C-alpha positions in Angstrom: -10.9 -5.0 19.8 -7.3 -5.9 18.5 -6.3 -6.7 14.9 -5.4 -9.8 14.3 -1.5 -10.3 14.5 0.7 -11.8 11.1 2.5 -14.9 12.4 1.5 -14.3 16.6 3.1 -18.2 17.0 6.3 -18.0 15.1 6.8 -14.4 16.2 6.8 -16.2 20.2 8.7 -19.2 19.1 11.4 -17.5 17.3 11.6 -14.5 19.8 11.4 -16.9 22.7 11.0 -14.0 25.7 12.0 -14.8 29.0 10.8 -13.6 32.6 12.1 -10.5 33.2 13.4 -9.9 29.5 13.7 -7.1 27.5 12.0 -6.2 24.0 12.2 -3.9 21.6 8.9 -3.3 19.2 9.9 -1.4 16.0 6.2 -1.5 14.4 3.8 -1.3 17.2 0.9 -0.5 14.5 -2.4 -3.1 16.1 0.1 -3.9 19.5 -0.9 -7.4 19.1 2.3 -8.5 18.8 3.6 -6.3 22.4 0.7 -7.3 24.2 1.7 -11.1 23.5 5.4 -10.7 24.5 4.6 -7.9 27.6 2.9 -11.2 28.9 6.1 -13.8 28.5 9.0 -11.5 29.8 6.2 -10.6 33.1 6.9 -9.5 36.1 9.8 -7.3 34.7 10.3 -7.1 31.8 10.1 -4.4 29.4 9.0 -3.3 25.6 9.9 0.1 24.3 7.3 0.3 21.0 7.4 2.3 18.4 4.9 3.8 15.8 5.1 7.0 14.3 1.6 6.8 14.1 0.3 9.2 16.9 -3.1 7.2 16.7 -1.9 3.7 17.4 0.4 4.6 20.1 -2.7 6.8 21.8 -4.7 3.6 20.7 -2.9 1.5 22.6 -2.2 3.0 25.5 -6.0 3.1 26.5 -5.9 -0.4 26.4 -2.7 -0.6 28.1 -4.6 2.1 30.9 -8.3 -0.4 30.9 -6.1 -3.0 31.5 -3.7 -2.9 33.6 -2.0 -5.2 32.9 -1.9 -6.5 36.7 -0.9 -3.0 37.1 2.3 -3.6 35.1 1.5 -0.5 32.3 4.7 1.1 32.9 6.5 -1.9 31.6 5.8 -0.8 27.7 7.1 2.6 27.1 5.7 4.2 24.1 8.0 6.5 21.2 6.3 8.5 18.8 9.2 7.7 16.2 10.7 5.9 13.4 12.8 2.8 14.2 15.7 3.8 12.2 17.0 5.6 14.7 16.5 2.1 17.3 20.0 3.6 19.0 19.2 7.5 19.9 16.2 6.2 21.8 17.5 3.4 23.0 20.5 6.0 24.4 17.9 8.3 25.6 15.6 5.9 28.3 18.5 4.1 28.8 16.7 0.8 27.6 19.1 -2.0 28.0 19.4 -5.2 27.8 18.2 -5.9 24.6 17.3 -9.1 24.5 15.3 -9.5 21.1 13.4 -7.2 18.3 10.9 -6.9 16.4 10.5 -5.5 13.1 6.5 -6.4 11.5 7.0 -4.0 8.4 3.5 -5.1 6.7 0.6 -2.2 7.0 -1.8 -2.5 10.3 -5.8 -3.1 9.7 -6.4 0.3 11.1 -4.0 2.2 8.5 -5.8 0.8 6.0 -8.9 1.0 6.7 -9.3 3.6 9.2 -6.6 5.8 8.5 -8.2 8.2 5.9 -4.0 8.6 4.1 -4.4 6.7 1.1 -3.0 3.2 1.6 -5.7 1.2 0.3 -6.8 1.9 -3.9 -10.0 -0.1 -2.7 -11.3 3.8 -1.0 -11.2 7.2 -3.1 -8.9 9.3 -0.2 -6.2 12.2 -0.2 -2.7 10.5 -1.4 -1.1 11.0 1.8 0.1 7.0 2.7 2.5 8.7 5.3 3.3 6.7 8.1 3.3 9.7 10.5 2.5 13.5 10.0 5.7 14.7 9.3 7.2 14.3 5.0 6.3 14.7 1.7 2.9 13.0 1.1 2.3 10.8 -2.1 -0.1 13.4 -3.7 3.8 15.9 -3.4 5.7 13.6 -5.4 3.0 12.9 -8.3 2.8 16.3 -8.9 6.7 17.5 -8.6 8.4 15.0 -9.6 9.7 14.4 -13.0 8.1 12.1 -15.2 11.9 9.7 -15.0 12.1 10.1 -11.6 8.6 8.3 -11.0 9.3 5.8 -13.6 11.7 5.2 -11.9 10.2 4.6 -8.3 7.6 2.4 -10.2 10.3 0.2 -12.0 12.3 -0.6 -9.1 9.9 -0.4 -5.7 6.9 -1.7 -7.9 8.6 -3.6 -10.2 6.5 -2.5 -12.7 6.3 -3.3 -15.9 4.4 -0.4 -17.6 6.1 2.1 -15.5 7.5 4.3 -18.2 3.6 4.9 -19.4 1.8 5.4 -16.2 4.2 7.5 -15.4 4.1 9.8 -18.8 0.4 9.5 -18.5 0.8 11.1 -14.7 2.5 14.2 -16.0 0.4 14.4 -19.1 -2.4 14.5 -16.6 -0.9 16.8 -14.1 -0.7 19.6 -16.7 -4.3 19.6 -17.0 -5.7 19.1 -13.2 -4.5 18.4 -9.9 -4.2 13.9 -9.0 -5.2 14.1 -5.3 -7.3 10.7 -4.5 -6.7 7.1 -4.6 -9.1 6.7 -7.3 -7.4 9.2 -10.0 -4.9 7.8 -9.6 -6.7 4.6 -10.7 -7.8 6.1 -13.4 -4.9 7.6 -15.1 -3.3 4.0 -14.1 -6.2 1.7 -16.8 -5.9 4.6 -18.7 -2.2 4.7 -18.9 -2.0 0.7 -19.5 -5.1 0.6 -22.1 -3.2 3.1 -23.7 -0.3 0.6 -23.8 -1.7 -2.3 -24.9 -4.5 -1.8 -26.9 -7.4 -3.6 -25.2 -9.4 -3.6 -21.8 -7.9 -4.9 -19.6 -9.5 -7.2 -16.8 -10.1 -6.6 -12.7 -8.5 -9.1 -11.8 -5.3 -7.9 -13.6 -5.8 -3.7 -12.0 -5.6 -5.2 -8.8 -2.9 -5.9 -9.6 -1.0 -3.5 -11.1 -3.3 -1.3 -8.7 -0.8 -2.7 -5.6 2.2 -2.4 -7.0 2.2 1.0 -7.9 0.8 2.3 -4.6 3.2 -0.1 -3.0 5.8 1.8 -5.0 4.8 5.2 -4.4 4.4 3.9 0.0 8.2 2.5 -0.2 9.2 6.1 -2.3 6.8 8.5 0.6 8.6 6.9 3.8 12.2 6.2 2.6 11.1 2.2 4.4 14.2 0.9 2.1 16.3 3.0 2.9 15.8 3.3 6.6 15.4 -0.7 6.2 19.1 -0.9 5.7 19.5 2.0 8.4 18.1 0.0 10.9 19.8 -4.0 10.0 22.9 -1.8 10.7 21.9 -0.8 14.5 20.6 -4.6 15.3 23.5 -6.5 15.8 24.8 -3.8 18.0 22.7 -3.4 19.8 20.9 -6.6 20.9 23.1 -8.3 23.8 25.1 -11.6 23.1 22.2 -14.8 22.7 19.5 -12.1 21.7 17.1 -12.9 18.0 15.8 -10.5 15.6 12.8 -11.1 14.3 11.3 -9.8 10.8 8.4 -9.9 8.9 8.3 -8.4 5.4 5.7 -8.8 3.0 7.6 -8.3 -0.6 10.7 -9.3 -2.4 12.0 -6.4 -2.1 12.1 -6.1 1.8 12.7 -9.6 1.8 16.0 -10.0 -0.3 17.7 -7.1 2.2 17.0 -9.0 4.8 18.0 -11.9 3.8 21.7 -11.1 2.1 22.2 -8.8 5.1 21.4 -11.7 7.6 23.8 -14.0 5.7 26.2 -11.4 5.5 26.6 -11.2 8.9 26.9 -14.5 9.5 30.0 -15.0 7.3 31.6 -12.8 9.0 30.6 -14.8 12.2 28.3 -12.5 14.1 24.6 -14.8 13.8 23.2 -17.8 13.6 20.3 -17.6 11.0 17.2 -19.6 12.8 15.1 -19.4 9.5 16.7 -21.5 6.9 14.4 -20.6 4.6 11.5 -17.5 5.2 8.5 -19.0 7.4 4.9 -18.0 6.3 1.6 -17.9 7.5 -0.2 -21.9 7.9 -3.0 -22.7 6.3 -5.0 -22.1 9.4 -4.3 -18.3 9.4 -4.6 -17.9 6.4 -8.3 -18.8 7.0 -8.6 -16.1 10.3 -6.4 -13.5 8.4 -6.0 -13.5 4.9 -4.0 -10.3 4.5 -1.2 -12.4 6.3 -0.9 -14.4 2.9 2.6 -12.9 1.5 3.8 -12.4 5.0 7.5 -13.9 5.4 9.4 -14.7 8.7 12.7 -14.3 8.7 14.6 -15.0 12.4 18.8 -14.9 13.4 20.4 -14.6 17.2 23.1 -12.9 17.5 26.1 -15.1 19.2 
């Protein structure tokens, strides 16, 4: 069973895939967006689908193989790579023209629920948090970075007002024991906040702080904001004239980068912005998929 792709109707509306066009899905995940686009661009349109997770690609290869998509399984090309390498991969596969690009910057349900990589603070898992198989883990960052470096991550990427106290408690605790799991980290966060405020905080308040700290670590581990900025600079060089880009973000840091970049490109006369303000999920979608609640879609067309 496929996961529920976020804002699927809106993605199709703004990408407007047509017969025999070529598209890039920079964030394959559960594959729902890619398969919907694939149907629209039949019989000869192709998709170049990126994902850092070998498990995600293997799962989608199996789905495509089983369904065979009217004998057109060769129309979707899977690449285990980061979308920051768009230009290089397009050259490698001679994948042109490119009529549209999709980036869904959220975590797939498989990563949250099945990967065992510590993305969710609701499960007691090793603090990995890598989208792929290379690079430093969250455990390594927590074990090695200084108090000031951790504070900067929590403040800048999590916008956490208790960043300094949490960073201090992490460096104090790690002198005595390793901080290896999500639950180890949660315990330290709660102790830090309650030491700071002098009383026991509610479960609702804890969840919000956990979410900010886990987000900050994930962003740092995967260089998410830096990679997004680098990718944006490539997108409109890659797209054909009238090609469209749709980007779905899930927190204000990403959305701000996308909004400012689109605005700059519009001022330079390079694009038309198709979404005057970000598009969010409908009430119906929220009922079916609560995880879509923070999704914001922005779209633009190259001119």
